[in-house]
N, C-alpha and C positions, 0 to 999 in steps of 0.2 A: 440166833447170826453175828458175824464179826462186822458190827458196821462201820468199825477203821479200815479192816479189808476190804470191804465191797466199798468205800470213797476212794482208794487206791487203787484198785482194782481199774475202774470207772477213769482214772486219771491217767492210767496206764491204755488205755484201749487209744485212748484221743490225747496224750503230751503236750499238743502243740496250743490248744485249747483250754482258754483262761477258766473258764466258766465251771469244770467239773472242782478242779482246785479249790475256787471261790466257795461252791456248796461243802464242800469239804471245811473249808476253813468256818463259814458259819457254825457250820456244827462243832467244829473243835472248841470254837469262841462259846459256845450253850453251856460245854464241860465243863469252861471256865479254862482252859488248857489254853497258855500263851502260843502254841505254834499258829492258833488260827489267826492274830493280828500280823504275827510275822510271815505267812501268806499273802495274807491280802498289801500288809504293805513291799512285798517282795513284788507281787505281781503288778502292783501300779507303778513303781519305778521300772519296772518290764515295756509298760504302757508309754511309760514317757521317752525312755529308751529309743524307743523302736518310732516316735514322736517327734523326736531332736528337732526337725527345724523348723517346725511348730509352735513350739513352745514360746508363751510368752514371759513376762518376769513372773507374776503370781508362779506360774508351774517351775520353776526355777527356785523358787522359795521351798515351794513344795518338796520339788526334789531333794532339796538341801536339811530339809528339816526327816524326810522319812530315811534318808540316809546315817543323820546323825541317830535318828531311834533306833533304826538296823543295828547298827554298832552296838548300842548299848544291849538291844535283843540278844545279839550275839555274847556279847562280856557274863552275860547272866544267864543266859544257856546251852551258848552254844556245846559247849564240852559235854555236855548233858545229850543232847540230841546228836552227837557226831558219838558216843559211847560204844555203842552196840557196832561199828564201822570202824570208824580209825585203827583200832589196832590191827585191819587186816590187810589195810590200803596204804598210801604214798598218801595219799590226798584226798579228800571227798567234799566236795565243793555244793553250795546250794543251787537252786535255780528256781525263780520263782516260789519258794520259801520251801520247796523240801532237797533233800539232799539226792541227788540226779545224775550226780558227774562225777568219776572216779579217774585216780592214775594209778596204776598198779604195774608191778611185773609181772611177767609171763609164769611164772612161780608163784606168785600171789595169784593169781586167776585159778591155777591148775590143784593148787592144794583145799582154798577155803572159796569156791568159783560157789555155792550154794549157800555158805553162812553169808557172802559178800550181796547175792541179789535177795534175800531173803530177810536183810537189815534193812534194806531201804529201796523205794521203787524206783531205779537206777532208770535209767535211757541211754547214755554216755559216755563211752570206757575207754580211754588211754594208756594201754599197754608198752608197755619198757622193756627190754632184755628179755625181749618172745622165743629166739630163738630155740628150734626144740620143741618148746613148751604148749606150740598151739593144741596140736593131736588130741592131747589130754584138756586143756583147758579151757577150748571151747566144745568139749562137749555137756557141758550144765545147761541142763533144758530150761532153765531161765532166762537166759541168754536170750532168747529165743524175743523178749520183751525191749533189747536195745533198738534202739533208732539209729545212733551211732558209735560206730568204733574207728580207734586210730592208734596206729602202730606205726613208730618212729625208732630211726636208728640202730633196726633187729636185722641185722644179716639170715632172712629167712629162708628155711628149706621148702625143697619140694611139697613135701608130707605138710607144711605148718601153711602155704596156700593153698594148700585141697581144705585143710581147715576150715581155713575161712570163706571159701566158696560153698562150703558145706553147711556154715551158721548163715552165711544170704541165704540160701535154699530155703531153709526151715525157718526165716525169722523175718524181720520188716527193717530191718537196716536200709537206709535212707543216706547214708551219709557215708565215706568207705576213705578213709587216711591210710597211705601207706606209701610215706616215704622213708627216705636213706633205708632204702630192705634188701638191695640189693639187689632185685628182681632182675630175672631175666627171660628174652623169648621162652625158655623151657618151662621155669616154674610161672611163669602168667598164664602157659593153653591150659591151666585146670581150670581158667574163667570160661572156656569154650562149655564149658557145663551148664554152664549156670543160664539158669531157663525165668527166674520168678524175677520180673522187672522192677523191681521197688529202688533200685538206685535211683537216686538225686544229684549226688552229688559224686564225684570220684576225683582224688588228689593221688596223684603218682609222681610225685615229681621227685628226681634227681635218686633214679634208677638206672639200669642199663636196657631199658626195652627199645627195640629196632622195631624196623617195618614189619614182620610178625605178629607183633602184639598192637599195634595200631590198626592192620589189617582183620586182628581178631576183634577190637571193641566196634569195627564200621560191620562185625556182619553177627553178632551175636545176639539173637533176641534180649538176653538179660541185661544189654546197657540200656533199651530202647526207651528207657526213662530220663535217662539221663537230662539233665539241664545244666551242668559245669564238669567241666573235665579240664582238667589241669595234666599235663604232660611235660612240663618243664624239666632240662638237662636230661633229657634220656636221652637217645644214638638212633631217633626217627631223621629217616628221608625224604626222597621225593615219592618215591613210590608209596609211602604207609602215609606221608599226608595228603596224598590224592587217593589215597581209600578213607580216608574217614571228609573228603571233603563231599564224594561221589556216594557214600553212605546214602542206606534206607535204611536203619534202623533207626540213626540220630535224628530224628526227627523232630524230637523236642528239645535239642542241641541249641542252646544260645549263646555260651561265654565259654571261648576253648583258650587252654594260659600251652604255647608250645614254644617260649624262648628257649636257648639253648641248644637248637635240637638242630642238625646240620641242614637243614633245609634252608631252597635259593628262593626268591623272591618270587620267580614262578608260583611255586607251590603254594605261597605267605596269600598273593591275590588270587588263589582258588580256594584256599580256605576260607577268606574275608568275603569270597563271593556267594558264601553260602551258608554261615554263620555270621548271627549279627555279633561277637564279639570277639576278634581275635587277638590276644595279646604275644607278642614278642617278646617281650623282654623279661 
């Protein structure tokens, strides 16, 4: 049995839980592998950051010591730990001790997707220059382990958007960012096929979405788990805003960003009577 792979599989099964990776860290430490210490210290740093407002001077001093040790370890081991992944992507970052976030182009994902996903337990992916690439790029089966996908500044084709929806259907992505992607009501219509309600955070800022897309968001069951929705700087008007406010699907939605849309105070008032936090800037 490949214990290393089994540990990573347990971590990917619940990437938000520190316990599986701390168990892995203990095992690595027993093998004399410095990655064990690195996982432990980054998990401790993350815990301090999560409780930032409750920290005292002792924890602040501990934080500084951990940051210094983290930098020392990255200087000593970072290039070796990144070696399998770095040539295939634009950037890769450690999160709580493991390489779990990558930034890459659509062409890199298309050409090296299987190798990239095999090289590290990646959960978060930021894709640039994705236009016309996603039909092939998102076909890789291992992408179903992603929990977050961000695409920015790519004028997506209808087929790209359809490929994103297909990935959402077969995977477990809970955070999706599609900003400055030239989305229109026509291209966004593909989301009407979404039935897998795993999305909790959706950022659609700076596109060209109108009332029809707002109505789709309000009525598609696949958006039923949304907690945070960003629609800043689109073209949604009164009817679209009212559809969101009266939605029977968006029962979990707490935070809605609608700044930069041509809606009047009547629509804003209706949204604020429905959702806990409505931002208009």
